[in-house]
C-alpha positions in Angstrom: 44.7 96.2 115.7 45.1 99.5 113.8 42.1 98.7 111.6 39.8 97.7 114.5 37.1 100.1 115.6 35.6 100.2 119.1 32.5 102.0 120.4 32.4 102.9 124.1 29.0 103.6 125.6 29.2 105.1 129.1 28.2 108.4 130.6 31.3 108.6 132.8 33.6 110.7 130.6 36.6 110.0 132.8 36.2 106.3 132.4 35.8 106.6 128.6 39.0 108.7 128.5 40.9 106.2 130.6 39.8 103.2 128.5 40.5 105.1 125.3 44.1 105.8 126.5 44.7 102.2 127.5 43.2 100.8 124.3 45.3 103.1 122.2 48.4 102.0 124.0 47.5 98.4 123.1 47.4 99.4 119.4 43.7 100.2 118.8 43.3 103.4 116.9 39.6 103.9 115.9 37.8 104.5 119.2 34.6 106.5 119.6 32.6 107.2 122.8 29.1 108.3 123.5 27.2 108.9 126.8 23.7 107.7 126.1 21.9 104.7 124.7 20.1 106.9 122.2 23.5 108.2 120.8 24.8 104.6 120.6 21.9 103.5 118.5 22.1 106.6 116.3 25.9 106.4 115.7 25.6 102.8 114.4 24.0 104.1 111.3 27.3 105.8 110.4 29.9 103.9 112.4 30.4 100.1 112.2 32.4 99.1 115.2 34.1 95.7 115.6 33.4 95.7 119.3 30.9 97.6 121.5 31.6 98.2 125.2 28.3 99.0 126.8 27.5 100.3 130.2 24.3 98.9 131.7 23.3 102.0 133.8 22.9 104.8 131.3 21.2 108.2 132.0 18.5 107.8 129.3 17.7 104.1 129.2 18.7 100.7 130.5 21.8 99.2 128.8 20.0 95.9 128.4 17.3 97.6 126.3 20.0 99.3 124.3 21.5 95.9 123.6 18.2 94.6 122.3 18.0 97.5 119.9 21.7 97.0 118.8 21.1 93.3 118.2 18.4 94.3 115.6 21.1 96.2 113.7 24.3 94.2 114.1 25.9 91.0 115.5 29.0 93.0 116.6 30.3 91.6 120.0 28.9 93.5 123.0 30.8 93.6 126.3 28.7 94.9 129.2 30.5 97.1 131.6 28.6 97.7 134.9 28.6 97.9 138.7 25.7 95.4 138.8 27.3 92.0 139.5 24.2 89.9 140.4 24.0 86.5 138.6 20.5 87.4 137.4 21.9 90.5 135.7 24.6 88.5 134.0 22.2 85.9 132.8 19.9 88.6 131.5 22.8 90.2 129.7 23.9 87.0 128.0 20.3 86.1 127.2 19.6 89.2 125.2 22.7 88.9 123.1 25.6 90.2 125.2 29.0 88.4 124.7 30.8 89.3 127.9 30.2 91.0 131.3 32.8 93.0 133.1 32.0 94.4 136.6 33.2 97.7 138.1 35.7 98.3 139.5 37.9 96.6 137.0 41.4 96.5 135.7 41.5 98.3 132.3 43.8 95.6 131.1 41.1 93.1 131.7 38.9 95.1 129.3 41.7 95.0 126.7 42.2 91.2 127.2 38.5 90.5 126.9 38.2 92.8 123.8 41.0 90.9 122.1 39.5 87.6 123.0 36.1 88.6 121.4 37.9 89.8 118.3 39.8 86.5 118.1 36.6 84.5 118.3 34.9 86.8 115.7 37.8 86.4 113.3 37.9 82.6 113.8 34.2 82.3 113.0 34.5 84.4 109.9 37.4 82.3 108.7 35.6 79.1 109.3 32.5 80.4 107.4 34.7 81.0 104.3 36.3 77.5 104.4 34.9 74.5 102.6 32.9 72.4 105.0 33.6 68.7 105.3 30.7 66.5 106.0 32.3 63.1 106.8 35.2 62.1 109.1 36.6 58.6 109.3 38.7 57.9 112.4 38.9 54.1 111.8 37.1 53.0 115.0 34.3 55.5 114.5 32.9 57.5 111.7 30.9 60.8 111.7 28.5 61.6 108.8 27.2 65.1 109.3 24.8 65.0 106.3 23.1 61.8 107.5 23.4 62.8 111.2 25.0 59.5 111.9 27.7 58.3 114.4 29.0 54.9 113.5 31.2 53.3 116.2 32.9 50.0 115.5 30.3 49.3 112.7 27.3 50.1 114.9 25.0 53.1 114.8 25.2 55.0 118.1 22.7 57.6 119.4 24.3 60.9 120.3 22.4 63.7 122.2 22.3 67.1 120.4 24.9 68.9 122.5 27.4 66.0 122.4 26.9 65.8 118.7 27.6 69.5 118.3 30.8 69.2 120.4 31.9 66.1 118.4 31.4 67.9 115.0 33.2 71.0 116.2 36.2 68.9 117.3 36.1 67.0 114.0 36.2 70.2 112.1 39.2 71.4 114.1 41.6 68.4 114.3 44.9 68.7 116.2 43.9 72.1 117.6 43.9 72.6 121.4 40.9 74.2 122.9 40.5 75.2 126.6 37.2 74.4 128.4 36.4 78.1 128.2 36.9 78.2 124.4 34.9 75.0 123.9 32.0 76.4 125.9 31.9 79.7 124.1 32.3 78.2 120.6 30.0 75.2 121.0 27.5 76.4 123.5 27.6 79.9 122.0 27.4 81.5 125.4 29.9 83.4 127.5 31.8 81.3 130.0 30.9 81.8 133.6 33.8 79.9 135.1 32.2 76.5 135.6 34.2 74.0 133.6 32.2 71.0 134.7 29.7 71.3 131.8 32.5 70.8 129.2 34.3 68.2 131.2 31.1 66.1 131.6 30.3 66.3 127.9 33.8 65.3 127.0 33.5 62.3 129.4 30.2 61.2 127.9 31.5 61.7 124.3 34.6 59.5 125.1 32.3 56.8 126.3 30.6 56.8 122.9 33.6 56.9 120.6 36.7 55.7 122.4 37.6 51.9 122.6 38.9 52.6 126.1 37.4 55.8 127.5 39.9 55.7 130.4 42.8 55.9 128.0 41.5 58.0 125.1 43.2 57.9 121.8 41.0 60.3 119.8 39.8 63.1 122.2 42.9 63.7 124.2 43.7 66.0 127.1 46.7 68.3 126.8 47.6 68.9 130.4 47.1 72.5 131.5 45.8 73.6 128.1 42.7 71.8 127.2 41.4 69.2 124.7 42.1 68.3 121.1 40.8 65.8 118.6 43.6 63.9 116.8 43.3 64.2 113.0 41.1 61.5 111.3 42.8 59.1 108.9 40.4 60.1 106.2 38.3 63.2 105.5 35.6 63.4 102.8 33.7 66.3 101.2 
């Protein structure tokens, strides 16, 4: 954490001081704070943070507009921090490029936890981008060919809707790794998780009906009680 840098954008100096203190206790060392959207955009020309914590209600301009400007400069994770908790505000924040949404009042340790989670996802994505990409996976009963966009189940071509295909490929790329419903939603849907796990559960259910010999007793996409789902490693992987 010592090499991680964080930018706080909030006009409440007391809040910035409190967050700075808590973050430093958790091992973060490089923390800067500014009080306006204009300062936030300007400082990005000289300071490249790993995470940005951005208040929505700033004195000079709306935080959503500031987010739009930041997104033209960097893909750094943005965590909105605000007293506005309406669903419409949250959806707008996610829609313009925000990565998480924390409402006031809040527990400062929640900010720390969400910051660490964003950094973990960011690191994972960067590591995956550097690794060689497999394009075919053979599970015996079914086979996935990414280049051809084909799912072959028991020797037959099977149609697979786009989102189920993306979920299947993600699981194939990460065999024997357990992912919670939240992680799957954020990594496959590429959106922040709003607490409704039904979306992931339904897609897992549909995917099992396509690739499992007995969907009621899955042998490939398995559930790890209390933790999430994992894809058991294929018998053969090809470049």
